[in-house]
C-alpha positions in Angstrom: 72.6 31.4 56.2 72.5 34.4 53.9 70.6 32.3 51.3 67.7 31.8 53.7 67.6 35.5 54.5 67.4 36.3 50.7 64.6 33.8 50.3 62.7 35.3 53.3 63.2 38.8 51.8 61.9 37.6 48.5 58.8 36.1 50.2 58.2 39.2 52.2 58.4 41.3 49.1 55.8 39.1 47.4 53.5 39.2 50.5 53.7 43.0 50.6 53.1 43.3 46.8 50.0 41.2 47.2 48.8 43.1 50.3 49.2 46.5 48.5 47.4 45.1 45.4 44.5 44.0 47.6 44.4 47.3 49.4 44.5 49.3 46.2 42.2 47.2 44.0 39.9 45.3 46.4 38.2 43.0 45.8 40.8 41.3 43.6 41.3 37.7 42.7 44.3 35.4 42.3 44.2 35.3 38.5 44.3 39.1 38.1 47.1 39.4 40.7 49.1 36.7 39.0 48.7 38.3 35.6 49.7 41.7 36.9 52.7 40.6 39.0 54.0 37.6 37.0 53.9 35.5 40.2 52.5 32.0 39.7 49.0 31.3 41.1 50.3 29.0 43.8 52.6 31.7 45.2 49.8 34.3 45.2 47.6 31.8 46.9 50.2 31.2 49.6 50.7 34.9 50.1 47.0 35.4 50.5 46.8 32.6 53.1 49.7 34.1 55.1 48.0 37.6 54.9 44.7 36.1 56.0 46.3 34.4 58.9 47.8 37.8 59.9 44.3 39.2 59.6 45.4 41.8 57.0 43.0 40.5 54.4 39.9 38.4 54.2 38.2 36.5 51.4 35.0 37.6 49.8 33.0 36.1 47.0 34.5 38.7 44.5 38.1 38.3 45.8 40.4 39.3 48.6 39.6 42.5 50.6 41.5 44.4 53.2 40.6 44.4 56.9 40.6 47.1 59.6 44.2 46.2 60.5 45.5 46.7 56.9 45.7 50.5 57.0 47.5 50.5 60.4 50.0 47.9 59.2 50.8 49.7 56.0 51.1 53.0 57.9 53.8 51.5 60.1 55.5 49.6 57.3 58.1 52.2 56.1 59.3 52.8 59.7 59.7 49.1 60.4 61.5 48.5 57.1 63.8 51.5 57.9 64.7 49.9 61.3 65.5 46.6 59.7 67.6 48.3 57.0 69.6 50.1 59.7 70.2 46.9 61.5 71.5 45.2 58.3 73.6 48.2 57.6 75.1 48.0 61.1 76.1 44.4 60.5 78.4 45.6 57.7 80.5 47.6 60.1 
């Protein structure tokens, strides 16, 4: 059970890394993201697909770009992560 949670956290971390790279360096392609993060191309591609399905990025001929929803999502991210961290901390007690 905990192993699955750890894998989900790893995947979320990768998705957020990719999203922040797109937001900060748009347009940006898979090769550049892979080179800068060390993640294999197929994992970057999967993260891009997930982020596109969530409408947080969209493809362009030069690479991935952010959408109108990206800034709002990133603006709320710290608060949402804090809430999750508090819930996890509460499970320890």
